[in-house]
Every structure is written in C-alpha cells, then in structure tokens.
C-alpha positions as CSV (number, residue, x, y, z in Angstrom):
1,M,0.0,0.0,0.0
2,S,1.3,3.5,-0.8
3,K,2.0,6.0,1.9
4,L,-1.0,8.2,2.7
5,D,-0.9,11.9,3.2
6,P,-2.5,13.3,6.4
7,D,-5.8,14.1,4.6
8,E,-6.0,10.6,3.1
9,K,-5.3,9.1,6.5
10,E,-8.1,11.1,8.1
11,I,-10.5,9.9,5.4
12,L,-9.5,6.3,5.8
13,E,-9.8,6.5,9.6
14,A,-13.3,8.1,9.3
15,F,-14.3,5.3,6.9
16,E,-13.0,2.6,9.3
17,R,-14.9,4.2,12.2
18,G,-18.1,4.3,10.1
19,K,-18.3,8.1,10.2
20,L,-18.7,8.5,6.4
21,K,-22.1,8.4,4.8
22,R,-23.2,7.9,1.2
23,I,-24.4,10.9,-0.7
24,R,-28.1,10.5,-1.4
25,N,-28.1,11.8,-5.0
26,R,-24.5,11.0,-5.9
27,H,-25.0,11.2,-9.7
28,H,-26.3,14.8,-9.3
29,E,-23.4,15.7,-6.9
30,F,-20.9,14.2,-9.3
31,A,-22.4,16.2,-12.2
32,R,-22.3,19.3,-10.1
33,H,-18.7,18.8,-9.2
34,R,-17.7,18.1,-12.8
35,K,-19.4,21.3,-13.9
36,V,-17.5,23.3,-11.2
37,A,-14.2,21.7,-12.1
38,A,-14.7,22.3,-15.8
39,A,-15.5,26.0,-15.2
40,T,-12.5,26.4,-13.0
41,L,-10.2,25.0,-15.7
42,V,-11.4,27.3,-18.4
43,R,-8.8,29.8,-19.4
44,D,-10.5,32.2,-21.7
45,S,-8.6,35.4,-21.1
46,R,-5.0,36.5,-21.6
47,I,-3.0,39.0,-19.6
48,S,0.5,40.4,-19.9
49,V,2.4,41.4,-16.8
50,R,6.0,42.7,-16.3
51,I,7.8,41.2,-13.3
52,S,11.5,41.3,-12.2
53,S,13.9,38.8,-13.7
54,R,14.6,37.6,-10.1
55,D,10.9,36.9,-9.4
56,L,10.5,35.2,-12.8
57,R,13.4,32.9,-12.1
58,A,12.0,32.1,-8.6
59,L,8.6,31.4,-10.1
60,Q,10.1,29.1,-12.7
61,K,12.2,27.3,-10.1
62,R,9.1,26.8,-7.8
63,A,7.0,25.6,-10.7
64,M,9.6,23.1,-11.8
65,A,9.7,21.8,-8.2
66,E,5.9,21.4,-8.3
67,G,6.1,19.7,-11.7
68,I,4.0,22.4,-13.5
69,S,4.6,25.3,-15.9
70,S,5.3,28.7,-14.5
71,Q,2.2,30.1,-16.3
72,T,0.1,27.5,-14.5
73,L,1.6,28.3,-11.2
74,A,1.1,32.1,-11.7
75,S,-2.5,31.4,-12.7
76,R,-3.0,29.3,-9.7
77,V,-1.6,31.9,-7.3
78,L,-3.7,34.6,-8.8
79,H,-6.8,32.4,-8.6
80,E,-6.2,31.6,-4.9
81,F,-5.6,35.3,-4.2
82,V,-8.9,36.5,-5.8
83,E,-10.7,33.6,-4.0
84,G,-9.4,34.9,-0.7
85,R,-7.3,31.8,0.1
86,I,-4.1,33.9,0.2
87,R,-3.7,37.6,1.2
88,A,-1.3,40.3,0.2
89,V,1.0,41.6,2.8
90,E,1.0,45.3,2.9
91,S,4.4,46.9,3.5
92,R,5.0,50.1,5.5
93,T,6.1,51.9,2.3
94,T,2.9,51.2,0.5
95,K,0.6,51.9,3.4
96,R,-1.1,55.3,2.9
97,T,-3.8,57.1,4.7
98,P,-6.6,58.7,2.7
99,E,-5.1,62.2,3.4
100,K,-1.7,61.2,2.0
101,R,-3.3,59.8,-1.2
102,S,-5.2,62.9,-2.0
103,K,-2.1,65.1,-1.7
104,Q,-0.1,63.0,-4.2
C-alpha cells in the first residue's frame, strides 16, 4: 500500500470508524462537481504582466519543483488570491492614509 498523506489518513480512519455516509443523490453531486471543475479550468482570457527577472526565475524554479509550468503556477496563485485563500502583505512603504493619497 502506498503512503497516505494526512488528509487521506483522516478519510481512511473516518471510513473505518463508520463516520462516512453515502451521498443520497451522488450522480447529481458528481455532475455538479464536474461542472464546477470544468468551469475552474477554463482559461479564456490572456494578460501580460511585467515582473522582475529575479521573481520570474524564482517562479520558474518553484513551478519546476511542483512539476507544473510557470504560467500554470502564476495562474493558480492569482486564482487563490482572488478567491481569498491567500492575502497580500502590505508593507510600510505602500501603506497610505486617505489624506496622503489625496495630496499626491
């Protein structure tokens, strides 16, 4: 048997304890999940963004370690950000009060 990650172990233990229940209308649920997955994978828009060479190299290195393209990784990070799963960290230099913004 292959090694299980923590999530898989949790599912297996719940199954063995009888804590898991069948979905009543599983065909409907499967169809719903397929539709959501298909919509998530649609890439129908293109953007162009300029980033530093250093950041690009780091992105490419990270993507290679994940076994995906750098474009896929960049897209995934942007998606997670707009979904609220990750947040931007605001630095002191970019933090402005409303009064400071209006004077600039």
